[in-house]
Structures are given as structure tokens and as C-alpha cells.
N, C-alpha and C positions, 0 to 999 in steps of 0.2 A: 504494500500500500504506500502511495506517495501523497504527502501533504504539502501544499504550497502555502507559505506564509509570506505576506507582504505588509510592511509597515505595522508589524505586530498583530496582524489579523489573518485568519485562515481564508485563503482565496479559493482554493480548490482541493478536492480529495478524489483520488482515482487509483486504480491498480497501477503497479509499477510499470513504467514504460509507456503509459497512455498520455503522460504530460511531457511535452517537448522540453528538452534541456536548453540551456543558453549559457554563454560565457559570463552573463551578468548574474547568474544564479549560484548561490553558495549551497553545495550539497552536504548534507549531514546524514551519516549512516546511523540510523536509529534501530538497527536490528536488535531484537531482544529487549527493547525498551517499550514504553507505552506513553500515550498522550491523553490528557484529560482537559476539559474546559477549565478556564481560570476560576478559582474559588473566590468567595466573598466572605469577609468577616463583617457581619451585619450590625455590630454594636461597638464602635471604636470611640474612645475618648483620648484625644491627644493631650499629653501632659503640658504643663506651662513651659515657657521659655527657659526656665531654670533647670530643665531636665534634658540636656543634650543627648542622653543615651537613647532617646526615642528615635532620633534620626540615624544615629550610627549603628544601632543594634536592632531595634524593633522593625523599622521599615525594611531593611534587607532580609530579615527573617520572614516577613510576609511572603516576599517573592520566592525565597528559597524553599518555602513550604507550599508553593502553588497558589497563594492568595494574590490575585492580581487587581482586586478592587476593594475599597473600604469606604463606608459612609461614616464620617465622624459625626456622631449624634450629639455633640455639645462641646464646643471648644472656642478658642480665640480665632475669629475669622481672619484677622491679619496674619497671624502665625500660620494658620492652615493654608492660606493663599500662597504665602512664601514657600511653604513646604511643597505644595502641589506644583508650583512653578519649577522648583529645583528638580522634582521628579520628571516633569515633562521635558526639561532641558537636559536630562540624563546626567545632571550633576549629583544626583542622589538616587541610589537604587531603591525602589519602593513601588507600591501598588498605585493605581489610579485613585485619587482622593476626591470624594464628594463630601461636602460638609454642610451642617445645619447652622453653625454659629451658636449663640447662647440658647439655653433651654427656656421654653416658655413655661413659667412657673408662678405660683401665687407668692405674694409677699413683695419685698423690695427688689429692685434690679441691682445686679452687681456684675462683675467681669464675666461670670459664667451663666447668668440667667437674665431674662427679661421679665420684670414683674407684670403679671396679668391677673387682675383682681375683679374684673367685670367685662361684659361683652365689648364695651367701647375700647377698653385697653387692649382687648384681644385682637380686635380688627386693626387697631393702630400698630400693634406689634407685628402682625402679619405683613402689613404694607411696608413697614420699615425694613424688615428682613428681606422681603422680596426686592426692595430697591437696592439693598446691599449686595444683591446677586448671590445669595447662598443657594445651594442646590436643593435643599429640603428644610423642613421645620421639625423640631423635636418638642414634644409636649411632655411636661412633667406629670407625675401621678397625682399631684395635689391640686390640679386645675379644677375649678368649679364646673358644674354641669353646664350652666349658661355660657360660661367663657369657652368651654370646649366646643360647643356647637357653633359659637361665633367664629372661632378659629377655623373649624372645618368648612363653614360656609364661605369665609373670606378666602381661604386657601384655594377652594374650588374656583372662585371667581377670578383670582389672579393666576391660576394654573401653576400651583406649586404643591408638591406632595408633602404629607406630614406623617410622622411616625412617632415612636416612643412607647412607653408602657401604657397600658389601658388605665386611665385615671380611675380613682376609687369611686368617683361620682357617677360613672356610667358602666354599662355592661360591655362585654366583649362583642356581643352581637350588634349593639348600637354603634360601637366604634367602627366595626366593619362596614355597616350600612352608611356611616358618615363619610367613608372614604379613606380611613386610616390604612396605610399601605402595609405596615408590619407591626407586630406586637413584640416589643423588646422583652427579652427574658421570660416570654410566655405569660406575662402579667395578665391576670383576669381569666386565664384559660381554665385553671383548676376549678374555680367557682362556676364558670360557665358550663363545665362538664357535669355538674351536679344536677340531679333531677329535682332538687329542692332549692335551686338558686334564688327564686323569687322569695320564698319563705325565709331563707337565711338573711336576705337583705332587709326584709320587712321586720324580722324578729330582732335583729341586733343593731340596726341602723349602721353606725360607723364600725361596729365590731367586726362584721364579716369582711369588710374591706381591709381592716387592720390585720385580721387573721390571714387574709389572702396575701397581703404584702409580706407578712412574716413567713408564710409557707413558701412563697416564691423564692425568697432569699435562701431558705434552707434547701429547697429543691435544687437550686443552682449549686449549692455546696455538695450535694450528693452527686450531681452530674460531674462536678469538678473532680471529686474523689474517684469516681468510676473511670473518667477519661485520663486523668493524670496518674492515678495510683499505680497502674500497671507499668508505666514507663518511668515515673519519678516518685517512688515510695517515700523518699525523704521529704517531699513536699507535704504529703499527707501526715507524716510523723511530726512535722513542724507545728501542726495544729494541735492545740491542747486536747487531751482525751475527753474531757468533759464537754468540749465544744463539738467534737465528733459525735459523741453519744446523743447530744441534743438534737442532731439532725433527724434521727429516726422517729421519735415519738411525735415531733411536730408534724412531719410529713404524714405519718400514719393517721393522726387525728384528722387530717384534712380530708381523708377518704371516707370517714365514717358517715358523712352526710350524702355520699353519692348513691 
């Protein structure tokens, strides 16, 4: 099988000998090897400028492990644009970078978040980030219900996608219907899989959402132990035994209502 790659993209695939050669073509004998599509790490957060290890270690590691694209779902837009430009100029080995800029979250604005506390602020934040030419929007889990739907509506109008965790104030089904493109860390999914989702929400008000957030974090821990433990047991051993034991009862209790 012959694969033709031009400007970093696959142009043609055919049986050996069916694609004409040329003196402008570099031939690579890949016998015994395999090729896969580029992978994506869908929830990346670039460190601050005070952490240069990100560029010199993390970015090359993405590429060496087959990750060719990353959406940074909450970081400094200026830093990310500089980093993206260095990658595109081949000055820095790394994946293609798409970024959201600051997270849309309740409360006060800071270097990592844009404060959104009502629908008017929500629409203003979407317009501002769209103007700054970010690739997508990231919504925080603490956004109010009214603010969330204002963000979704405004994002649809200006044609920019949004993602992030499912806010505690809405259901996963509502987020999907509103146009949210992805649910980071599977937030909202465990509760959505319960046959008693409505009853749980009505019975405990904020409690089910808090439990859900807690379970999500512990579920991530279990997946981390499972994926890393086989290859890096020292990483798992570095976590305090009482913290490792805490993962299981929390996750187990979340399934009692299913």
C-alpha cells in the first residue's frame, strides 16, 4: 500500500505501484510499520508563562505520541497565539492548537476567567471573545441556567462553538440540545444515565449536582489509575493510600441510584 502525503495531509492511498513516482517525491519505506489518523487531546490547559517546560517537553511529547491537535479549553490567549505561531512556523515541534481563551464562569473576571453572572454579561462575553478571534468558548460548571442558554444562543448567532463541563444548573440532554459540542471529563453523564435523574435533582436541589461533580473527579482518578498504573506504578504509589481507597466507595455510591 502506498500513501501520498503533501503539506502534512494525506492526498492519496493506493496499492503499491499505482501512484506514479517523481524526483520531487521523498520515498519512505514503511514496511512492517502502521499508520493511524492524528489523535486529539480534547481537554488541554496550557500553563502560565512561568512554566517553560510546557513548550520544551509537553508539546513535543504530543507529537511523538501521535497527538496532532489540541483544543486549549482555558488559557492566556496571547500566550497561546504565540505558541501556535511558533508551531506553524516549525520553530517549535507540537500539535495544531485551537484555543478558547478565558473560561466563562460566575463571579469576578481574572486572567483565567471571564465573569458571567447574568444573561446580559453572557452575551457580552461571547461577543468579546468572538472579536478576539478565539476558536471556541469554554463554559464553567458554575454558570447559571439563564446565563448558559444566553451563551448558547449568542454563540449560535455568531457561529462559534462552545464546550466544557455540563454546568450543574442544566442536564446533559439540555446541553446537547443547546449545541454544546463536547462534555469535558464526562461531566453530567453519570447523573444522566440514571433512571431517576429527575427525582434526584428535585429531591436534593444542589446536592445531586455537588455529588455529581464529586463523583466525576473520582471517576477521573480511577481512569487515571487504570491507564497509568500498568505503565507507571510509581505514579499510583505516589498517591496517599487513603486517597486511593476513597475513590471506590464514592464511585460505587453513584451507581446505587441507576
